[in-house]
C-alpha positions as CSV (number, residue, x, y, z in Angstrom):
1,X,0.0,0.0,0.0
2,X,2.8,2.4,0.9
3,X,4.6,2.4,-2.4
4,X,2.0,0.9,-4.7
5,X,-0.5,2.1,-7.2
6,X,-2.5,4.5,-4.9
7,X,0.3,7.0,-4.2
8,X,1.4,6.7,-7.9
9,X,-2.2,7.4,-9.1
10,X,-2.6,10.4,-6.7
11,X,0.7,12.0,-7.9
12,X,-0.2,11.3,-11.6
13,X,-3.6,13.0,-11.0
14,X,-1.8,16.1,-9.7
15,X,0.2,16.2,-12.9
16,X,-3.0,15.8,-14.9
17,X,-4.6,18.7,-13.1
18,X,-1.6,20.9,-14.0
19,X,-2.0,20.0,-17.7
20,X,-5.8,20.5,-17.5
21,X,-5.2,24.0,-16.2
22,X,-3.4,24.8,-19.5
23,X,-6.2,23.2,-21.5
24,X,-8.8,25.1,-19.6
25,X,-7.1,28.4,-20.4
26,X,-7.2,27.6,-24.1
27,X,-10.9,27.0,-23.8
28,X,-11.7,30.4,-22.4
29,X,-11.6,29.7,-18.6
30,X,-9.9,32.4,-16.5
31,X,-7.2,30.2,-15.0
32,X,-4.2,31.6,-13.1
33,X,-1.3,29.9,-14.8
34,X,1.2,31.3,-12.2
35,X,-0.3,29.3,-9.3
36,X,2.4,27.5,-7.5
37,X,2.3,23.8,-6.6
38,X,2.9,22.9,-3.0
39,X,4.9,19.7,-3.1
40,X,5.0,19.2,0.6
41,X,1.2,19.5,0.9
42,X,0.7,17.0,-1.9
43,X,3.0,14.5,-0.3
44,X,1.4,15.0,3.1
45,X,-2.1,14.4,1.6
46,X,-0.9,11.2,-0.2
47,X,0.7,9.9,2.9
48,X,-2.4,10.6,5.0
49,X,-4.6,8.9,2.5
50,X,-2.3,5.8,2.5
51,X,-2.3,5.8,6.3
52,X,-6.1,6.0,6.4
53,X,-6.4,3.0,4.1
54,X,-3.8,1.0,6.1
55,X,-5.7,1.8,9.3
56,X,-8.9,0.6,7.7
57,X,-7.3,-2.7,6.7
58,X,-5.8,-3.2,10.2
59,X,-9.1,-2.3,11.9
60,X,-11.0,-4.8,9.7
61,X,-8.6,-7.6,10.4
62,X,-8.7,-7.0,14.2
63,X,-12.5,-6.7,14.2
64,X,-12.7,-10.1,12.5
65,X,-10.5,-11.7,15.1
66,X,-7.5,-12.1,12.9
67,X,-3.9,-11.9,14.3
68,X,-2.2,-8.7,13.3
69,X,1.6,-8.4,13.2
70,X,3.3,-5.2,12.3
71,X,6.4,-7.0,10.9
72,X,8.3,-7.3,7.6
73,X,7.2,-10.6,6.1
74,X,9.1,-12.9,3.7
75,X,8.1,-16.3,2.3
76,X,10.1,-19.2,3.6
77,X,8.1,-21.7,1.5
78,X,4.6,-21.8,0.0
79,X,3.0,-22.3,3.5
80,X,5.3,-20.4,5.8
81,X,6.1,-16.8,6.4
82,X,9.0,-15.4,8.3
83,X,8.1,-12.2,10.3
84,X,10.7,-9.7,11.4
85,X,10.1,-6.6,13.4
86,X,13.7,-5.4,13.3
87,X,14.7,-7.2,16.4
88,X,13.5,-10.8,16.1
89,X,12.2,-13.2,13.6
90,X,9.1,-15.3,14.4
């Protein structure tokens, strides 16, 4: 979720909006072409959106009685995961 398609799509959409601003001006809309883009605000909004989705997933798993581990997971084999939280492996 953190580095997947959602953040990429949100950043792509921001770029499309900048291009649309140019197109709108050509179609007669009074658009301020000199408007600055606030990179930090965009990144903050993307990160907050991703956090809200991650929280929703976590809440759903806990509500359904699933075990939740905030660990880095790797496959050992097709039926086994190795979980590492930076200090230990389970």
